[in-house]
C-alpha positions, 0 to 999 in steps of 0.5 A: 520511486520509493526509496528504501534502506536495509537495515540487518547484520546478517550480509545474506539476509541484507543481499536477499532483501535487496533482490526482493526489493529489486523485483517489486516495481516502484521501489530501490534500495539505495543501501544496506546498514548493518549497524545502526550507526551506518543506519543513522548516517542513512537517515540523518545524514545522507544526501538521498532521501529514505522513504522506507526502512526495512528494520531487523531487531537482533543485530549483534550487540544491538537492539534495532528498535532502538532507533524508533524512538529517535525516528519519532523525536526527529519528527522523521517521515520514514516508515519501518516494516519490522522483517526480524525473527523476534516473535515474542509479544513484547517486541511486537508490542514496542513495535507497533507502539512506535508505528510500524507499518508491517512486521513480518517474521523470518523466515518469510516468503517473496508473496509476503514481503512483496504485500508488505511494500504493495500494501504500504505504498497503496496506503501512502498514496492514500493518505498523500492524495485524499482529503476526505475519506470515505469509510471503505477508505478508513477501513483500508488504512486501519485495517488493511485491504478489504479484498483480504477479508472476503472472496472477490469473486462473490459479487454483492447482492444486486450485482451482475458478472455481465455488466461487471464485465462491461465496466471492467472492460471499458476500464481496463481499455482506459487504464490512465483515465480518471472519470465520474460515475455520470461519465461512465454510466454515459460510455457503457449505456447504463442508468447512473444508480447502477453504475455508482454500485459497481464503482463502490464495491470495485473501490472497496476491493482497491481495483479502484482509487477514489477521489473527491472535488467539490464544483461550485455548488459545493457538492462532492463529485467521486472521481475514479481511477484504476490503481496499477498494482491492481490491474491484474485482478481488473483483468479477472473481472474482464473474461 
């Protein structure tokens, strides 16, 4: 479970954010802070570890951005998503300078909020579990999901809906299983080369998570598994 702290001096907004957090599986709001001092108590003196902080900027006589250099100085692992009405370039540049993982301008709708949390979780999972990266992995970390940059329904040249459906149906039937290109190719009776093309594309649109394993010969073996948050997208290709 990912522990989230909400820092906002508007009680109604803080409660709304708490409610939104409760609607995103895997996230739990451990508390709200209406002042920076309260936030510091949660961050530095609480027994409950904080993984993610949703931080407002305009807080009565305080500026939420003042917490960011404190986190960096303390070498804290807490990640920050700014949620603020501040839309000026100076505040945004300062936030990005201190490494915030997303920035939501009030008012916003729940889908954008959900995207911020799940997008951060996906990148965190990639950074925590990956020791070597493919270009698609780095593109995801640095530029966001490739799935937002093109039409997912438009298949690359050389891929057919029929074969994609066959592969996706097998993956859908084995949602918790990790597999290699050779293993899946044998299961669905297609060539390894062809299977590899489909797996690369499914990884590029984030349906599959890729990890690299090295055998006794040192030759890398790519293994794949379904990313649960993209199960519904996978099922679209099963039709």
